[in-house]
Steps between C-alpha positions, in 0.01 A plus 500: 500500500599379154703181497756488219561151364838421353504402133628149444788485253637171369445147624605313812879485548566706184695798639812531712548881512310821426573871461263800505561817298305825496207355306613158378619174648737217410500137605791259461381149417664175600593439135702824497258702285339828605128577524388863479175676586377852560563820305669424168496848345877491441534126447611441858246223557422308176214259562687214332787541741873478433710193437240238423423566134842411366613238749429214258730646235809438710698189577482379865822676601385822336162473672673469837698819436186687396311431823456784744596499865383844616252769391464865592217737402579870480283802434433426133762240413595148602822309560576130517823319584582189297674185618809600305522831691374720217240772549186536289303827479158577354233769520593867508874459451551856376726550802748261337581769245682696771744210514514371141368784287165540324561244222588228748200584716274442200691187407460361852123559495455335164716203584307428818169503318602291198715245679273452799192457285624284217615772261154642439524844337150603611592429860820698454298797382280473808771472762762733356318831501695684769641838408823654627320620811286192548181644343326258269416660165380344173787656305751339737387146426773292347496165327726267306636774271635687799649180637694438183615860487621488858673166454711641217632777721873514568434570867669218689239509774228403251684179422585425860164574659270362232608148405259280307555190712294608801133540569554866582775753504757554773589838646864540595665797664849466356741266322640368828173328593430324172557167674134545607548377856237704682356377828220744588285756317271782610278729291417849625325798349661513154832372626641156565763340721687172470736332744791335323679193629800723572298675773457830316168662408445602138242767419320637198207732434382828652770654717351836595575447868803276466291185539661333197859623464635363169832414661323266739520477878740322730819301466570133446340283766312786665130418446281192545159653410354810338158667493363787290237738635317780320808719458746361753682173548629276778784254500558238771870466563671174584580642845131547583481877456280681245626740234258761364509721194259714297220733609530589869242775546318296766823353643419169330854468363755654737833503316685381811295181496319324783592243760794341673700198380296183536171685559287437188408198286237637256394831343199652322453845344161674471411829336645727766588265782729204557491185709767260621460172686737461792668170578304493828169494311396862555445757226667839461338775295614842383386772262146633470269400786204712389268198514680309773680286243847546651472561874833581664664235713401134480188333369431163652655290772826305475449193283164620368560568127663305216418710189407861413355706214460876461214643292427854391386613845455178696714213623446129556701227669468124529519365854682186603163330552395575140259784572540846348531833681409829328551864584468833321227633271198269488310646202340214305576282806851436373647511853237394754640550851 
């Protein structure tokens, strides 16, 4: 049997949160900067990270606002939430063009690269090569000339989403949320979700299955958490029930939602299955169970689990005693029983 050893990233006490995408990873440091590793074909995981290169160019109050509080790795793009409630996007952000238009998509990509990496044009050329459909081509590379051209556009969204006073650009869904007060973010497969302080969920990106409706989801005060899967989404309501939207071929997102008032306290969306942590410490699963990743009924005993995570075809949960339980597909020993 081959024993896989985990790769050590960082130094002792450096990180406070992590997020795993399809083939890249993000780590949130104590200083509020973001470390990236893994596949960087679309600029989703620059080796130099995000947020550290320009921190010294800001006054102390500006530095505080630039720090990140949450990260989320999607299929080929990354999101980070800043202390001031703004959202930063990098990597394959071609899906932003469905919200802002092609020019703004290109402007967002360029602004992330130049601002996050000290204004270096060569870096901008490297990290801004996504085409309209997310395919990296040499002729799609853009640099400082494109940035200037985009910045002179009369499109109001260019001015509002690409300021020069931040380390990366913000993605906003509409004028009404330009106060930047987002609380949670989640990156899916070419779509993104953000929970606003008003309790509504804002969405942008691929919406083939209704996973990212441009009008958003919910009403004021409705949601307390949100999670994006491959092509479906979950929202945890303030009353403890779960709302679902998007692709429902495997019953992973029943439009009527899941649960009774007061039942759930946490959610996680996988590729074609969903998990929710009950207030009694058991786990509910629904959707595809082809690999045993979402067995019907309850997983665990009352009081057993405190956290959950859904993968592509496996599930994991942290027990109250600090150990981890796994179920579902065990290829590559990702879910040892």
